[in-house]
C-alpha positions as CSV (number, residue, x, y, z in Angstrom):
1,M,36.3,183.3,13.8
2,L,37.5,180.0,12.5
3,D,35.1,177.0,13.3
4,E,36.0,174.9,16.2
5,I,35.9,171.2,15.3
6,E,35.2,168.6,18.3
7,G,36.6,165.0,18.2
8,Q,38.8,162.3,20.0
9,V,42.4,162.3,20.1
10,Q,44.3,159.6,18.5
11,G,47.8,159.5,19.5
12,H,50.7,157.9,17.6
13,R,53.9,156.3,18.9
14,D,56.0,158.9,17.2
15,G,54.6,161.8,19.4
16,H,52.3,163.2,16.8
17,G,48.6,162.5,16.5
18,F,45.1,163.0,14.7
19,L,41.7,164.2,15.7
20,I,39.1,161.8,14.8
21,R,36.1,164.0,14.0
22,D,32.7,163.3,15.5
23,N,31.1,164.0,12.0
24,G,33.1,161.3,10.3
25,E,34.9,163.6,8.0
26,S,38.7,163.3,7.4
27,D,41.1,163.3,10.5
28,I,42.9,166.4,11.4
29,Y,46.8,166.2,11.8
30,L,48.1,167.1,15.4
31,S,51.8,168.1,15.5
32,P,54.0,166.6,18.5
33,N,54.0,170.1,19.9
34,E,50.1,170.1,20.1
35,M,50.2,166.6,21.5
36,R,52.3,167.5,24.4
37,A,49.4,168.9,26.6
38,V,46.8,166.1,25.7
39,L,46.5,162.4,25.9
40,H,45.4,159.6,23.5
41,R,41.6,159.4,23.7
42,D,41.0,162.8,25.3
43,R,38.0,164.8,23.7
44,V,39.1,168.0,22.4
45,K,38.2,171.0,20.2
46,V,40.5,172.1,17.4
47,R,40.8,174.8,14.8
48,I,42.3,174.0,11.4
49,V,45.3,176.3,11.0
50,R,47.0,175.1,7.8
51,Q,47.6,172.2,5.5
52,D,50.7,170.0,6.4
53,R,53.2,168.9,3.7
54,K,51.1,166.0,2.7
55,G,48.0,168.2,2.1
56,R,46.2,167.1,5.4
57,P,44.5,169.6,7.5
58,E,46.6,170.4,10.5
59,G,44.9,171.7,13.8
60,R,45.7,173.7,16.9
61,I,43.9,172.4,20.1
62,V,41.9,175.2,21.7
63,E,40.0,173.3,24.5
64,I,40.2,170.0,26.3
65,V,36.6,169.0,26.4
66,E,36.9,165.8,28.4
67,R,39.7,163.6,29.9
68,P,38.1,160.1,30.5
69,E,39.3,158.4,33.5
70,Q,41.7,155.8,31.9
71,P,44.2,153.7,33.5
72,I,47.7,153.9,31.8
73,I,49.6,150.3,31.8
74,G,53.2,150.4,31.4
75,R,56.5,149.2,32.8
76,L,58.1,150.9,35.9
77,L,61.6,152.3,35.1
78,Q,64.3,154.2,37.0
79,E,66.4,156.5,35.1
80,G,68.9,159.2,36.9
81,G,67.2,158.8,40.2
82,L,63.8,159.5,38.8
83,W,60.8,156.9,38.6
84,L,58.7,156.8,35.4
85,V,56.3,154.4,33.6
86,A,56.7,153.9,30.1
87,P,53.3,153.3,28.6
88,E,52.8,149.7,27.0
89,D,50.3,151.7,24.6
90,K,52.8,153.9,22.7
91,R,50.0,156.1,21.5
92,Y,50.1,158.0,24.7
93,G,53.3,159.5,23.5
94,Q,55.1,160.5,26.7
95,D,56.3,158.7,29.9
96,V,54.3,159.2,33.1
97,M,56.5,160.6,36.0
98,I,56.1,158.9,39.4
99,P,57.0,160.8,42.6
100,K,58.9,159.2,45.4
101,G,56.7,157.2,47.6
102,A,54.0,156.7,44.7
103,T,55.5,153.6,43.4
104,G,53.8,151.2,46.0
105,T,55.5,147.8,46.2
106,A,56.4,147.9,42.5
107,K,59.9,147.0,41.5
108,P,62.0,148.3,38.3
109,G,60.9,146.5,35.2
110,Q,57.4,145.4,36.4
111,V,54.3,145.9,34.7
112,V,52.1,148.4,36.6
113,V,48.8,150.3,36.5
114,V,49.2,154.1,36.8
115,E,46.7,156.5,38.0
116,L,47.2,160.0,36.7
117,T,47.5,162.7,39.6
118,E,48.6,165.6,37.3
119,P,47.7,165.8,33.5
120,P,50.3,166.6,30.9
121,A,51.1,170.2,30.1
122,L,52.9,172.0,27.6
123,F,56.1,172.1,29.5
124,G,55.5,169.3,31.8
125,Q,55.1,165.5,31.6
126,P,52.1,163.8,33.2
127,V,52.4,162.6,36.8
128,G,50.7,159.6,38.4
129,R,50.9,157.0,41.1
130,V,51.2,153.2,40.8
131,K,47.7,151.9,41.5
132,E,48.3,148.1,40.7
133,V,51.1,145.9,40.1
134,L,50.5,143.2,37.5
135,G,54.0,141.4,37.5
136,E,56.8,140.7,35.3
137,I,56.5,141.3,31.5
138,D,57.2,137.5,30.7
139,D,54.7,136.2,33.3
140,P,52.2,133.7,31.6
141,G,49.1,135.6,30.7
142,M,50.5,138.9,31.2
143,E,49.3,140.0,27.7
144,I,45.7,139.3,28.9
145,E,46.1,141.2,32.2
146,I,47.3,144.2,30.2
147,A,44.6,143.9,27.8
148,V,41.7,143.7,30.2
149,R,42.9,146.9,31.8
150,K,43.9,148.7,28.5
151,Y,40.3,148.2,27.2
152,S,38.6,148.6,30.7
153,V,37.1,145.1,30.5
154,P,35.5,144.3,34.0
155,H,37.3,141.2,35.2
156,E,36.4,141.0,38.8
157,F,32.9,140.3,40.1
158,S,31.5,142.6,42.9
159,A,31.2,141.2,46.4
160,G,27.4,141.3,46.3
161,C,27.5,139.2,42.9
162,L,29.8,136.7,44.5
163,E,27.7,136.4,47.5
164,Q,24.5,136.1,45.5
165,A,26.0,133.4,43.5
166,K,27.2,131.4,46.5
167,G,23.5,131.3,47.8
168,L,22.3,129.5,44.7
169,P,21.6,125.9,44.6
170,D,24.0,123.2,43.2
171,K,21.1,121.5,41.2
172,V,17.6,122.1,40.0
173,L,15.2,121.9,43.0
174,A,11.8,120.4,42.9
175,K,10.2,123.8,43.4
176,D,11.9,125.1,40.2
177,R,10.2,122.4,38.1
178,K,6.8,123.7,38.8
179,D,4.8,125.2,35.9
180,R,7.3,123.8,33.3
181,V,6.9,121.3,30.4
182,D,8.8,118.1,31.5
183,L,11.1,117.2,28.6
184,R,13.5,114.9,30.5
185,D,12.4,111.9,28.5
186,V,13.0,113.7,25.1
187,P,16.7,112.9,24.0
188,L,18.0,116.5,23.6
189,V,21.7,116.7,23.1
190,T,24.5,119.3,23.1
191,I,26.8,119.6,20.2
192,D,29.8,122.0,20.8
193,G,33.7,122.4,20.3
194,E,36.1,120.0,22.1
195,D,37.2,122.8,24.3
196,A,33.8,124.2,25.4
197,R,33.1,124.4,29.1
198,D,29.6,125.8,29.1
199,F,26.7,124.5,27.0
200,D,23.8,126.8,26.7
201,D,22.0,125.0,23.7
202,A,20.5,121.5,23.2
203,V,18.6,120.2,20.1
204,Y,16.4,117.4,19.1
205,C,14.6,116.5,15.8
206,E,12.0,113.8,14.8
207,P,9.9,113.6,11.5
208,A,6.4,115.1,11.8
209,K,3.6,115.9,9.5
210,V,3.3,119.6,8.5
211,G,0.1,120.7,7.0
212,R,-0.4,118.1,4.4
213,G,3.1,117.2,3.7
214,K,6.2,116.0,5.6
215,G,8.5,117.9,7.6
216,W,10.1,117.8,11.0
217,R,9.5,118.8,14.7
218,L,12.8,120.7,15.6
219,L,13.4,121.6,19.4
220,V,16.0,124.3,20.3
221,A,16.4,124.2,24.2
222,I,18.4,127.1,25.8
223,A,19.6,127.4,29.3
224,D,17.2,129.5,31.3
225,V,19.6,131.9,32.9
226,S,16.6,134.3,33.4
227,H,15.1,131.9,36.2
228,Y,18.3,132.4,38.3
229,V,19.3,136.0,37.3
230,Q,16.7,138.3,38.6
231,T,16.3,141.7,37.0
232,G,18.3,144.4,38.9
233,S,20.0,141.9,41.2
234,D,23.7,142.1,41.9
235,I,24.5,139.4,39.3
236,D,22.3,141.2,36.8
237,I,24.2,144.5,37.2
238,D,27.5,142.8,36.7
239,A,26.2,140.8,33.9
240,Y,24.9,144.0,32.3
241,D,28.2,145.8,33.1
242,R,30.1,143.1,31.1
243,A,27.3,142.6,28.6
244,T,29.3,139.7,27.0
245,S,31.8,137.1,27.9
246,V,35.3,137.8,26.4
247,Y,37.3,135.0,24.9
248,F,41.2,134.8,25.0
249,P,43.6,131.9,24.2
250,R,43.5,129.9,27.3
251,R,41.2,132.1,29.2
252,V,37.7,133.4,29.4
253,I,36.3,136.2,31.3
254,P,32.8,135.1,31.7
255,M,29.6,137.4,31.9
256,L,28.3,135.2,34.7
257,P,29.9,133.8,37.7
258,E,31.3,130.2,37.3
259,K,28.5,128.6,39.4
260,L,26.1,129.6,36.9
261,S,28.0,129.6,33.6
262,N,29.6,126.3,34.2
263,G,27.2,124.9,36.7
264,L,23.4,125.5,37.0
265,C,23.0,127.3,33.6
266,S,25.2,124.8,31.6
267,L,23.3,122.1,29.9
268,N,25.6,119.3,31.1
269,P,24.9,115.7,30.2
270,D,22.9,113.4,32.6
271,V,21.6,116.2,34.9
272,D,18.4,118.1,35.0
273,R,18.5,121.7,33.7
274,L,15.9,124.4,33.4
275,C,15.6,125.7,29.9
276,M,13.5,127.9,27.4
277,V,12.5,126.0,24.4
278,C,11.6,127.1,20.8
279,D,9.6,124.3,19.5
280,M,9.1,124.4,15.7
281,L,7.3,122.7,13.0
282,V,9.5,123.0,9.6
283,N,8.2,122.0,6.2
284,A,9.9,120.1,3.6
285,K,10.8,123.6,1.8
286,G,12.8,124.5,5.1
287,D,10.1,127.2,6.2
288,V,9.0,127.1,9.9
289,H,5.3,126.6,9.8
290,A,4.6,127.0,13.2
291,Y,6.4,127.6,16.7
292,Q,5.7,128.0,20.3
293,F,7.8,129.0,23.2
294,Y,7.6,127.5,26.8
295,P,9.7,126.9,29.9
296,A,10.8,123.5,30.4
297,V,13.0,121.1,32.4
298,M,15.5,118.7,30.4
299,H,18.0,116.2,30.9
300,S,20.7,116.2,28.1
301,H,21.1,112.6,26.9
302,A,24.7,113.1,25.5
303,R,27.5,115.8,25.0
304,F,28.6,115.7,21.4
305,T,31.6,117.4,19.8
306,Y,31.3,119.0,16.1
307,T,34.2,116.5,15.0
308,E,32.2,113.5,16.5
309,V,28.9,114.5,15.0
310,A,30.5,115.2,11.6
311,A,32.2,111.7,11.5
312,I,28.9,110.0,12.3
313,L,27.0,111.8,9.6
314,A,29.7,110.9,7.1
315,N,29.5,107.2,8.0
316,T,26.5,106.1,10.1
317,R,28.1,102.6,10.1
318,G,31.6,103.9,11.3
319,P,33.3,103.4,14.6
320,E,32.1,106.8,15.9
321,A,28.5,105.9,15.1
322,A,28.8,102.5,16.9
323,K,29.8,104.1,20.0
324,R,26.4,106.3,19.9
325,K,23.9,103.8,18.4
326,T,21.0,105.0,20.2
327,R,21.6,108.7,19.0
328,V,22.4,108.1,15.3
329,T,18.7,108.4,14.0
330,D,18.3,111.5,16.0
331,L,21.4,112.9,14.4
332,M,20.3,112.0,11.0
333,N,16.9,113.8,11.6
334,L,18.8,116.8,12.6
335,Q,20.8,116.6,9.4
336,D,17.7,116.3,7.3
337,V,16.1,119.4,8.8
338,Y,19.3,121.2,8.2
339,K,19.5,120.4,4.5
340,A,15.8,121.7,4.3
341,L,16.7,125.0,6.3
342,L,19.9,125.4,4.1
343,A,17.6,125.2,1.0
344,S,15.4,127.8,2.4
345,R,18.4,130.1,3.1
346,A,19.5,129.6,-0.5
347,V,15.8,130.8,-1.8
348,R,16.0,133.7,0.7
349,G,19.5,134.8,-1.1
350,A,21.3,135.1,2.2
351,V,25.0,135.7,2.0
352,D,27.2,132.7,2.8
353,F,30.9,133.3,2.3
354,E,33.3,130.9,3.6
355,T,36.1,132.6,5.6
356,T,38.9,130.9,7.6
357,E,39.0,131.6,11.3
358,T,42.1,130.7,13.3
359,Q,42.7,129.2,16.7
360,I,46.0,129.9,18.8
361,V,47.2,126.8,20.4
362,C,49.4,127.8,23.6
363,D,51.4,125.6,25.9
364,E,51.4,125.8,29.8
365,S,53.3,129.0,29.9
366,G,51.3,130.9,27.5
367,R,53.6,130.6,24.4
368,I,52.2,129.9,21.0
369,E,52.8,126.3,20.0
370,K,50.8,126.7,16.7
371,I,48.0,128.5,14.7
372,V,45.4,126.3,13.3
373,P,42.6,127.1,11.1
374,R,38.9,126.4,12.7
375,V,37.2,124.1,10.0
376,R,33.6,124.5,9.9
377,N,32.1,121.1,9.2
378,E,28.6,119.7,8.6
379,A,27.9,119.7,12.2
380,H,28.9,123.5,12.8
381,R,26.4,124.3,10.0
382,L,23.8,122.1,11.4
383,I,23.7,123.8,14.7
384,E,24.0,127.3,13.1
385,E,20.9,126.7,11.0
386,A,19.0,125.4,14.1
387,M,20.1,128.4,16.2
388,L,19.2,130.8,13.3
389,A,15.8,129.2,13.1
390,A,15.2,129.8,16.9
391,N,16.3,133.4,16.6
392,V,14.0,134.1,13.9
393,C,11.1,132.7,15.8
394,S,12.0,134.8,18.8
395,A,12.0,138.1,16.9
396,D,8.8,137.2,15.4
397,F,7.4,136.4,18.8
398,I,8.3,139.6,20.2
399,Q,7.1,141.6,17.1
400,Q,3.7,139.7,17.3
401,G,3.4,140.4,21.1
402,K,3.9,144.1,20.4
403,H,6.5,144.3,23.3
404,P,9.8,146.3,23.1
405,G,12.9,144.2,23.0
406,L,16.4,144.0,21.4
407,F,16.8,143.2,17.7
408,R,20.0,142.1,16.1
409,V,19.8,144.5,13.2
410,H,22.3,144.4,10.2
411,E,21.8,147.2,7.6
412,G,22.7,147.3,4.0
413,P,25.7,149.0,2.9
414,T,26.0,152.8,3.1
415,A,25.9,155.0,-0.1
416,E,29.7,155.4,0.1
417,K,30.3,151.7,0.3
418,K,27.8,151.0,-2.5
419,D,29.6,153.5,-4.9
420,I,33.0,151.9,-4.0
421,L,31.8,148.5,-4.6
422,R,30.1,149.5,-7.8
423,N,33.0,151.1,-9.2
424,Y,35.3,148.1,-8.1
425,L,33.0,145.6,-10.0
426,K,32.8,147.9,-13.0
427,A,36.7,148.2,-13.0
428,L,36.9,144.3,-13.2
429,G,34.6,144.1,-16.2
430,L,32.4,141.5,-14.5
431,G,29.1,142.7,-15.8
432,L,27.6,142.5,-12.5
433,S,26.5,145.1,-10.0
434,I,24.2,146.0,-7.2
435,S,21.2,148.2,-7.4
436,D,20.6,151.6,-5.6
437,D,18.5,149.6,-2.9
438,P,20.2,146.2,-3.0
439,H,18.8,142.8,-1.7
440,T,21.2,140.3,-0.1
441,S,20.5,137.9,-2.9
442,E,22.5,140.3,-5.2
443,F,25.6,139.9,-3.2
444,Q,25.0,136.2,-3.1
445,K,24.7,136.1,-7.0
446,I,27.9,137.8,-7.5
447,A,29.7,135.5,-5.0
448,Q,28.2,132.5,-6.6
449,A,29.3,133.8,-10.4
450,T,32.7,134.5,-9.3
451,K,33.5,131.5,-6.9
452,D,35.6,129.6,-9.5
453,R,37.6,132.7,-10.6
454,P,41.2,133.1,-9.4
455,D,40.4,136.4,-8.0
456,A,37.4,135.0,-6.2
457,Q,38.9,135.6,-2.6
458,Q,39.5,139.4,-3.7
459,I,35.9,139.8,-4.8
460,H,34.3,137.9,-1.9
461,T,36.5,140.0,0.5
462,M,35.3,143.2,-1.1
463,L,31.6,142.3,-0.8
464,L,31.9,141.5,2.8
465,R,33.7,144.8,3.5
466,S,31.0,146.7,1.9
467,M,28.7,145.8,4.4
468,Q,27.9,147.4,8.0
469,Q,28.5,145.9,11.3
470,A,25.5,144.5,13.2
471,I,24.0,146.2,16.3
472,Y,21.5,145.7,18.9
473,T,18.5,148.2,18.7
474,P,14.9,148.1,19.7
475,V,13.8,149.4,16.3
476,N,13.9,146.7,13.9
477,S,14.9,147.1,10.4
478,G,16.0,143.7,9.5
479,H,19.1,141.6,9.0
480,F,20.6,142.3,5.6
481,G,23.2,139.6,5.6
482,L,21.0,136.8,6.6
483,A,18.0,138.2,4.6
484,Y,15.6,138.2,7.5
485,E,12.8,140.8,8.1
486,A,13.3,140.3,12.0
487,Y,16.2,138.7,13.9
488,T,17.3,138.7,17.5
489,H,19.6,136.8,19.7
490,F,18.0,134.2,21.8
491,T,20.4,131.2,22.0
492,S,23.4,132.3,24.2
493,P,22.1,133.9,27.4
494,I,25.1,132.5,29.4
495,R,27.5,134.6,27.5
496,R,25.4,137.6,26.0
497,Y,23.2,140.0,27.8
498,P,21.0,140.7,24.9
499,D,19.9,137.1,24.8
500,L,19.1,137.3,28.4
501,L,16.8,140.3,27.8
502,V,15.1,138.5,25.0
503,H,14.4,135.6,27.3
504,R,12.9,138.0,29.9
505,V,10.7,139.6,27.3
506,I,9.5,136.2,25.9
507,K,8.6,135.1,29.4
508,S,6.8,138.3,30.2
509,I,4.7,137.9,27.0
510,L,3.7,134.3,28.0
511,M,2.6,135.5,31.2
512,G,0.7,138.5,29.8
513,R,2.8,141.1,31.3
514,K,5.1,143.8,30.3
515,Y,9.1,143.6,31.0
516,Q,10.3,146.6,32.7
517,L,14.1,147.3,32.3
518,P,15.8,148.1,35.5
519,K,17.7,151.4,36.1
520,L,20.9,150.4,34.5
521,P,24.5,152.0,34.8
522,V,25.2,154.8,32.5
523,P,27.3,153.6,29.6
524,G,30.8,155.0,28.9
525,E,32.8,156.4,26.1
526,A,32.2,153.4,23.7
527,H,28.6,154.2,24.1
528,A,29.0,157.7,23.1
529,K,31.2,156.9,20.2
530,L,28.6,154.3,18.8
531,T,25.8,156.8,19.3
532,K,27.3,159.4,17.1
533,R,28.2,156.9,14.4
534,L,24.4,155.7,14.4
535,E,23.2,159.2,14.5
536,K,25.4,159.8,11.4
537,N,23.9,156.8,9.6
538,K,20.4,157.8,10.5
539,A,20.9,161.1,8.8
540,A,22.3,159.7,5.9
541,K,19.5,157.2,5.5
542,G,16.8,159.9,5.9
543,A,13.2,158.8,5.7
544,S,14.1,155.2,5.0
545,D,13.6,154.4,8.7
546,A,10.1,155.6,8.5
547,N,9.2,152.2,6.9
548,A,10.7,150.1,9.5
549,P,8.0,148.2,11.6
550,R,8.0,149.6,15.2
551,V,6.5,148.7,18.6
552,H,4.8,151.5,20.4
553,M,6.5,152.5,23.4
554,S,6.9,155.6,25.6
555,A,9.8,157.9,25.3
556,A,11.3,156.8,28.5
557,D,11.0,153.0,27.4
558,Q,12.4,153.9,24.0
559,Q,15.4,155.8,25.5
560,A,16.0,152.9,28.1
561,W,16.0,150.1,25.4
562,E,18.1,152.4,23.0
563,A,20.7,152.7,25.9
564,A,20.8,148.9,26.6
565,G,21.3,148.2,22.7
566,L,24.1,150.8,22.6
567,H,25.8,149.5,25.5
568,C,25.6,145.9,24.4
569,S,26.8,146.8,21.0
570,A,29.6,148.9,22.3
571,N,30.7,146.2,24.9
572,E,30.7,143.6,22.0
573,R,33.0,145.7,20.1
574,R,35.1,146.3,23.1
575,A,35.3,142.5,23.7
576,D,36.5,142.0,20.1
577,E,39.3,144.6,20.3
578,A,40.6,143.2,23.6
579,S,40.7,139.6,22.1
580,R,42.3,140.9,18.7
581,D,44.9,142.8,20.9
582,V,45.9,139.7,22.9
583,E,46.0,137.6,19.7
584,A,48.2,140.3,17.9
585,W,50.5,140.4,21.0
586,L,50.9,136.6,20.9
587,K,51.5,136.4,17.2
588,C,54.2,139.2,17.4
589,K,56.0,137.2,20.1
590,Y,55.7,134.1,18.0
591,M,57.1,135.8,15.0
592,R,60.1,137.3,16.7
593,E,61.5,133.8,16.8
594,H,61.1,133.6,13.1
595,L,62.9,136.8,12.0
596,G,64.6,136.4,8.7
597,E,62.7,133.4,7.6
598,E,60.9,133.0,4.5
599,Y,57.2,132.1,3.9
600,G,54.6,131.9,1.1
601,G,51.5,134.0,1.6
602,V,48.4,135.6,0.0
603,V,47.8,139.4,-0.1
604,S,44.9,140.1,2.4
605,A,44.5,143.7,1.7
606,A,46.1,146.5,-0.6
607,T,46.5,149.9,0.4
608,S,48.2,153.1,-0.7
609,F,51.2,152.4,1.5
610,G,51.8,148.7,0.8
611,I,50.1,145.3,1.1
612,F,49.0,143.2,4.0
613,V,50.1,139.5,3.4
614,T,48.9,136.4,5.5
615,L,51.2,133.6,5.7
616,D,49.9,130.2,4.4
617,A,51.4,128.0,7.3
618,L,50.9,130.4,10.1
619,Y,47.8,132.4,9.5
620,V,49.7,135.5,10.6
621,E,49.3,139.2,8.9
622,G,51.9,141.5,8.3
623,L,52.8,144.5,6.2
624,V,55.0,144.6,3.1
625,H,55.5,148.4,3.0
626,I,55.5,150.1,-0.5
627,T,59.1,150.7,-0.3
628,E,59.8,147.0,-0.2
629,L,58.0,146.1,-3.1
630,G,60.8,146.8,-5.8
631,G,62.6,149.6,-7.7
632,E,59.7,151.3,-9.4
633,Y,56.8,153.5,-8.7
634,F,53.6,151.8,-7.6
635,R,50.2,153.5,-7.9
636,F,47.3,152.5,-5.7
637,D,44.0,151.9,-7.8
638,E,41.2,152.7,-5.7
639,L,38.6,151.2,-7.8
640,R,40.4,147.9,-8.2
641,Q,41.8,148.1,-4.7
642,E,45.2,147.0,-5.9
643,L,49.0,148.3,-6.3
644,R,50.2,148.6,-9.8
645,G,53.8,149.0,-11.0
646,E,54.0,151.8,-13.5
647,R,56.9,150.2,-15.3
648,T,56.4,146.5,-15.2
649,G,52.6,146.6,-14.8
650,I,52.9,144.0,-11.9
651,R,49.8,144.0,-9.6
652,Y,49.2,143.2,-6.0
653,A,45.6,142.9,-5.0
654,I,43.7,140.6,-2.5
655,G,44.4,136.9,-3.3
656,T,47.8,137.6,-5.0
657,R,50.3,134.9,-4.1
658,V,53.8,136.2,-2.9
659,Q,56.9,135.1,-1.2
660,V,58.0,137.2,1.9
661,Q,60.6,137.1,4.5
662,V,59.9,138.3,8.2
663,S,62.0,141.5,8.6
664,R,60.7,143.3,11.7
665,V,58.5,142.7,14.6
666,D,57.2,145.5,16.9
667,L,55.7,143.8,20.0
668,D,54.5,147.1,21.6
669,G,52.9,148.2,18.3
670,R,51.4,144.6,17.7
671,K,52.9,145.0,14.2
672,I,54.8,142.6,11.8
673,D,56.8,143.7,8.8
674,F,57.6,141.4,5.7
675,R,60.0,142.1,2.9
676,L,58.9,140.8,-0.5
677,V,61.2,138.2,-1.8
678,H,62.0,138.0,-5.5
679,P,63.7,135.4,-7.4
680,G,67.6,135.4,-6.9
681,D,67.4,137.7,-3.8
682,D,70.2,137.0,-1.4
683,L,68.4,136.4,2.0
684,V,71.6,135.4,3.8
685,P,72.8,138.9,4.6
686,R,69.5,140.4,5.6
687,A,68.6,137.4,7.8
688,M,71.9,137.7,9.5
689,R,71.3,141.4,10.3
690,D,67.8,140.6,11.4
691,K,69.3,138.2,13.8
692,G,71.5,140.7,15.1
693,L,74.7,139.3,13.6
694,S,77.2,141.1,11.4
695,A,76.8,140.8,7.5
696,P,78.1,142.5,4.5
697,T,75.7,145.5,3.3
698,A,74.6,146.1,-0.2
699,P,76.2,149.0,-2.0
700,E,74.1,152.3,-1.6
701,G,71.6,152.4,-4.4
702,V,71.4,148.7,-5.3
703,H,67.6,148.9,-5.0
704,G,67.2,152.0,-6.9
705,K,64.9,154.9,-5.7
706,K,62.0,154.6,-3.1
707,H,58.6,154.7,-4.7
708,G,57.7,158.4,-5.3
709,G,60.3,159.6,-2.7
710,P,63.9,160.0,-1.6
711,A,66.5,157.3,-2.2
712,R,66.3,154.2,0.3
713,G,69.2,155.3,2.2
714,D,66.8,157.3,4.7
715,R,65.6,154.2,6.5
716,A,64.6,155.9,9.6
717,A,62.5,158.5,8.0
718,D,61.0,155.8,5.7
719,R,60.1,153.6,8.8
720,R,58.5,156.6,10.4
721,M,56.3,157.1,7.5
722,A,55.5,153.5,7.3
723,D,54.4,153.5,11.0
724,A,52.4,156.6,10.7
725,E,50.5,155.2,7.6
726,R,49.8,151.8,9.1
727,N,48.4,153.1,12.3
728,R,45.1,151.9,11.2
729,S,44.0,148.2,10.4
730,P,43.3,147.0,6.9
731,I,39.6,147.5,7.6
732,Q,40.1,151.1,8.9
733,A,42.3,151.9,6.0
734,L,39.5,150.6,3.5
735,K,37.1,152.9,5.0
736,A,39.4,155.9,4.6
737,S,39.9,154.8,0.9
738,V,36.0,154.6,0.5
739,K,35.7,158.2,1.8
740,K,38.6,159.4,-0.4
741,A,37.1,157.7,-3.5
742,S,33.7,159.3,-2.7
743,A,35.2,162.6,-2.2
744,K,36.7,162.7,-5.5
745,K,33.7,161.4,-7.2
746,T,31.8,164.6,-5.7
747,G,34.7,166.9,-6.5
748,T,35.2,167.7,-2.8
749,N,38.8,166.3,-2.2
750,K,41.0,168.9,-1.1
751,K,44.1,166.8,-0.3
752,G,46.2,167.8,-3.1
753,P,48.0,165.7,-5.6
754,R,47.8,162.0,-5.5
755,T,50.9,160.2,-4.4
756,S,51.3,156.4,-3.3
757,K,51.6,157.5,0.2
758,S,48.1,158.6,0.9
759,R,46.1,156.5,3.2
760,R,43.3,154.1,2.3
């Protein structure tokens, strides 16, 4: 009997799909016929029946294990007297039939949420009913309404939560100040972005004698959310369910009701607020010599922006400083302690890569006006170092108190990622590599040694991509990227549930008690996926976890804290995915207005099926498929992570500068395609065709042969192949490449001969 393999179905817009195996091995191809009876995200068991024409294992579904409750969002259409909903997420592969009387108040063309009443079958489409009408596709903010439902982001507070929030006071009461340190005369200030609406951290610094030398007293005051959000209350249950605030352009879905997030728990200027304080003594080397935690009441003396503080620190006699005379000395003290903390960071060997984050600026109707880089200035770094110091102290305090809690753990690269990085560095001939058990400083040393090279961006990107994602867990095994033995999140309890739990644990230790987690809702599908991934990592690491410092706790406590950590980690990823989906939709809509236009850009990822390019002026990423690179065969070099032309030797790798034309935008698929522009190309005919105008076509065969395939005339087949290959993000493609390279090294690759079309 053939082995049955379990995993999750990953649908594709062209009707076929893949089984993402639970054990992390290569995906199994599912034909359109197999996909007819299942839906994207179903859990199934399959048997491998053959190898497809590309050498991939092809499966036959033998059992549907689980069909998660998932709303389907799409547009209501009427065709030939029949009602149906075309899913917005094309990975569902088939339309949903809507019987008469099940359309509710929806009108043709509107975006609706559908609840399935009959699953798909081999000879029948799925059937459903309209559960909710979202509105017209062009309504402002529709992309956000779609995303929150597509990713099951909780976006409505329960009636009990809202009622409880309504009963909270509008200001700090006298009884709430009892048993707290009064810091209202200490000139604590907040420093945030111009568009910030909630302020959960305030800082103050003054010179102090530390031991026998000079140093500083650094205060980090954090909003005391735990005072108002009681364990197991309706507000607490809703906050846990969300686990994090979700940030979209022009809109935030907060973890807490607005009365708390923008009112009682926001450290607004010139009002009393309750806070938890990490009071530190930092020596001249930037090491925290001593610290203490205590509940306090504070009164913010100013609300600064990063831009304003950076300007003041750059010129303490300038116009910005003149407006804030009374606070300039305090800011200079903060700058001094920041420089010391930064020096300590360098000694520690923590990774410090500069990356470009972008901000989408929209008009009132939700249309993108521009995409601008978020520039990190001296003030950003100052606050970051102060928060890092407080987070390290909170982790140490929990460990010293021998109390269970959630640590922010970032583990070193896996064996697979170490191999691919070593091979990449060796291929470059750098003379630098990483050890079998690397320290963060090894990564930082490589980054420093290569920062002035023309391919520095490529090298630094590869260093970053070799690392794992950070998670929340009660088992502390350190933070690799920051080079900390113990680290947790303490500084943002307004928008992150793990920080709220850390506050509760710290308070319990201060009071000599034990904090007991409430009975929390059972986490969903994301939790299950993350659990399997962590179990795989744990198995790969073997006994290395045995050396990790542990807090003694009962099996029940261990299970409860692990569940809370998994839930918060999974929901953090869900929030990121939803935000990226909205940003991708907005960028695609924006780029539809620029079809046929030409831009300069930089290669941000090289794959076996093409190169991803980020445009200079717009910070938008798109794909130049391998068939658009020129009339020669391109081979993907897995070690160097680059595409190389066999005839000319031309190379495309991360950091390579190129000129491209916007050739295609797929709003539903959130994908943008570019065409590489070569000197002398006639862009006018193509631009006219892209705009929907008639234009003369080039004679067949002008561009020669497709890379390793048929002539370019078969555009439809070519595009289907491109869509299938790019179904994953550049990061996911890199992971596939790592697995493939590792399989080749161990001699376990069974995918047949290498071609320029294999996935990364």
